[in-house]
C-alpha positions in Angstrom: 14.0 20.0 7.4 11.2 22.2 6.2 8.2 23.1 8.5 5.2 20.9 8.0 1.6 21.4 9.1 -1.0 18.6 9.5 -4.5 19.8 8.9 -7.6 17.7 9.4 -11.0 18.3 7.8 -9.0 19.9 5.0 -11.3 19.2 2.1 -13.5 22.2 2.6 -14.4 25.2 4.8 -12.0 26.2 7.5 -9.6 23.4 6.9 -9.1 24.4 3.3 -8.5 28.0 4.3 -5.9 26.9 6.9 -4.1 24.9 4.2 -3.9 28.0 2.0 -2.6 30.1 4.8 0.1 27.7 5.6 1.1 27.3 2.0 1.2 31.0 1.5 3.9 31.1 4.3 5.9 28.3 2.6 4.9 25.6 5.0 4.6 22.1 3.7 1.4 20.2 4.4 -0.2 16.9 5.3 -3.9 17.1 4.5 -6.5 14.7 6.0 -10.2 14.3 5.2 -12.6 11.7 3.9 -13.0 13.1 0.3 -9.9 12.1 -1.6 -10.8 13.9 -4.8 -11.2 17.2 -3.0 -7.9 16.7 -1.2 -6.1 16.0 -4.5 -7.6 19.1 -6.1 -6.5 21.3 -3.2 -3.0 19.7 -3.2 -2.6 20.4 -6.9 -3.7 24.0 -6.3 -1.2 24.6 -3.5 1.7 22.8 -5.2 1.2 24.9 -8.4 0.6 28.2 -6.7 3.0 28.0 -3.7 5.5 25.3 -4.6 5.1 23.5 -1.3 5.1 19.8 -0.7 1.7 18.4 0.0 0.9 14.9 1.2 -2.8 13.7 1.1 -4.3 11.1 3.4 -7.9 10.1 2.8 -9.3 8.8 6.1 -12.5 8.8 8.2 -11.6 10.1 11.6 -14.8 8.6 13.1 -13.1 5.2 12.8 -10.4 4.4 15.4 -8.4 2.2 13.0 -8.4 5.0 10.4 -7.0 7.5 13.0 -4.3 5.0 13.8 -3.5 4.7 10.1 -3.1 8.5 9.8 -0.7 8.4 12.7 1.3 5.6 11.2 1.4 7.1 7.7 2.5 10.6 8.9 5.2 9.1 11.2 6.6 7.1 8.3 7.0 10.3 6.2 10.4 12.0 6.2 9.1 15.1 7.9 8.4 16.7 11.3 5.0 18.0 12.2 5.5 21.5 13.6 1.9 22.6 13.3 -1.2 20.5 14.1 -4.6 21.8 13.2 -7.4 19.7 14.6 -10.2 21.1 12.5 -12.4 18.1 11.6 -15.7 18.1 13.3 -19.5 17.7 12.9 -22.8 18.4 14.6 -26.3 17.0 14.5 -29.2 19.3 15.2 -32.3 17.7 16.8 -33.6 16.4 20.1 -31.1 14.0 21.6 -33.5 11.1 22.3 -34.8 11.2 18.8 -31.4 11.3 17.1 -29.7 8.1 16.0 -27.1 6.9 18.6 -24.6 6.2 15.8 -24.6 9.8 14.7 -24.1 11.0 18.3 -21.2 8.7 18.8 -19.6 9.7 15.5 -19.6 13.3 16.9 -17.8 12.2 20.0 -15.3 10.1 17.9 -14.4 12.9 15.5 -14.8 16.0 17.7 -13.1 14.5 20.8 -11.4 11.1 20.4 -9.6 11.8 17.1 -8.5 15.2 18.3 -7.0 13.8 21.5 -5.3 10.9 19.7 -3.7 13.1 17.1 -2.5 15.7 19.7 -1.0 12.9 21.8 0.7 11.5 18.7 2.4 14.6 17.6 2.8 16.8 20.7 5.8 14.8 22.1 7.9 15.4 19.0 7.2 19.1 19.3 8.3 19.1 22.9 11.5 17.2 22.0 12.3 19.8 19.4 11.3 22.7 21.6 9.0 24.3 19.1 5.5 23.7 17.7 1.9 24.9 17.5 -1.3 23.1 18.2 -4.5 24.7 17.0 -7.8 23.1 18.0 -11.1 24.3 16.6 -13.5 24.6 19.5 -16.6 26.8 19.3 -18.6 29.4 21.1 -21.1 26.5 21.4 -18.7 25.1 24.0 -19.3 28.0 26.4 -22.9 27.0 27.1 -25.3 24.1 27.1 -27.0 23.5 23.7 -30.5 22.1 23.7 -31.3 20.4 20.4 -27.6 20.0 19.6 -26.6 18.7 23.0 -23.7 16.3 22.1 -22.1 18.8 19.7 -22.1 21.6 22.3 -20.7 19.2 24.9 -17.9 18.0 22.6 -16.9 21.6 22.0 -16.9 22.3 25.7 -14.4 19.5 26.0 -12.2 20.9 23.2 -12.2 24.4 24.7 -11.3 23.2 28.2 -8.8 20.6 27.0 -6.9 23.1 24.9 -6.8 25.8 27.5 -5.5 23.3 30.1 -2.9 22.1 27.6 -1.7 25.7 26.9 -1.0 26.1 30.6 0.9 22.8 30.7 3.1 23.9 27.8 4.3 27.2 29.2 8.0 27.7 28.7 8.4 24.7 26.4 8.5 26.6 23.1 5.3 24.8 22.1 1.8 26.4 22.4 -1.8 25.3 22.2 -4.6 27.6 20.9 -8.3 27.0 20.8 -10.3 28.9 18.2 -13.9 29.7 19.1 -15.9 30.5 15.9 -19.6 31.0 16.0 -21.8 30.3 13.0 -19.6 30.2 9.9 -20.4 29.9 6.2 -19.1 26.4 5.6 -20.7 23.0 4.7 -21.0 22.3 8.5 -24.7 23.3 8.9 -25.9 21.5 5.8 -24.2 18.3 6.9 -25.3 18.6 10.5 -28.9 19.7 9.7 -28.5 23.2 11.1 -28.7 25.3 8.0 -32.3 26.4 8.6 -31.9 27.1 12.3 -32.2 30.6 13.8 -28.5 30.5 14.7 -27.4 30.2 11.1 -30.1 32.4 9.7 -29.1 35.2 12.1 -25.8 35.8 10.3 -22.5 34.0 9.7 -18.8 34.8 9.4 -16.8 33.9 6.4 -14.4 30.9 6.7 -11.6 33.0 5.3 -12.0 35.6 8.0 -12.2 33.0 10.8 -9.3 31.0 9.5 -7.1 34.1 9.2 -7.9 35.3 12.7 -7.3 31.8 14.2 -4.0 31.4 12.2 -2.7 34.7 13.6 -3.6 33.7 17.1 -1.9 30.3 16.7 1.3 31.9 15.4 1.3 34.2 18.4 0.7 31.4 20.8 -2.6 32.9 22.1 -4.4 30.3 24.3 -7.9 31.3 23.5 -9.5 33.4 20.6 -13.1 34.2 20.0 -13.8 35.5 16.4 -15.9 38.6 15.7 -17.5 41.2 17.9 -20.9 39.4 17.9 -19.3 36.2 19.2 -17.3 38.1 21.8 -20.5 39.7 23.0 -22.1 36.3 23.1 -19.2 34.9 25.1 -19.5 37.7 27.7 -23.3 37.3 28.0 -23.0 33.6 28.5 -20.5 34.2 31.3 -22.7 36.9 33.0 -26.2 35.7 32.3 -28.4 33.4 34.4 -27.9 29.8 33.2 -31.6 29.3 32.8 -31.7 32.2 30.3 -28.5 30.9 28.5 -30.1 27.5 28.1 -33.4 28.9 26.8 -31.7 31.2 24.3 -29.4 28.4 23.0 -32.4 26.1 22.6 -34.4 28.7 20.7 -31.5 29.4 18.4 -31.1 25.7 17.5 -34.7 25.5 16.3 -35.8 26.1 12.7 -36.3 29.7 11.7 -39.7 30.9 10.5 
């Protein structure tokens, strides 16, 4: 049976780049995102260029029933998920108390709940077969508190911690878990989450192609934890060593509009 990768948030940005990397290696794909037309276009591109099998599932991972439908549909397919990339995620820049509760809960649902559910659904099969890779997209945001994007930063702290713990549990099984920690990246993420005009995104971004390639290599090696780019590695070090009051203040300033 051929290798298959399940990639969420596959209609744009990092998810789209991961799909292309897997296809270039001859890996079949299951692509999940909300926008069916974009998934169909990507599927056609990959089938034509790489001759791989691509299944498309349009689903909103903020909805619990939709996540369960994804699990059922994938498990009904004649394939085995060897690679799971939990890439879907969103943010919401602004003061917590002034932001709609629904938007905050959607972040928790997509960034945390759906990721945990999909990992729990497909990890046991990997363990039974003695091979597999889980790649979760965390963030350098998860290394620090994030005033004016508090829930997003907290969800990414969960992803970072959960994945590192999982990587330890999986030692010696033939299955690995990797958490990718990008910083600001040139995707649709800031425009959707309202962060496009913040100092963070105006101070420089990495390309999704570069981040995805780096994360893909780390996943294939089974590296537990990867921070992308020298600026983000410097940030990770400063967050670890700096006083928390300073870390909070800098993060809060970076999440405010530039200008």
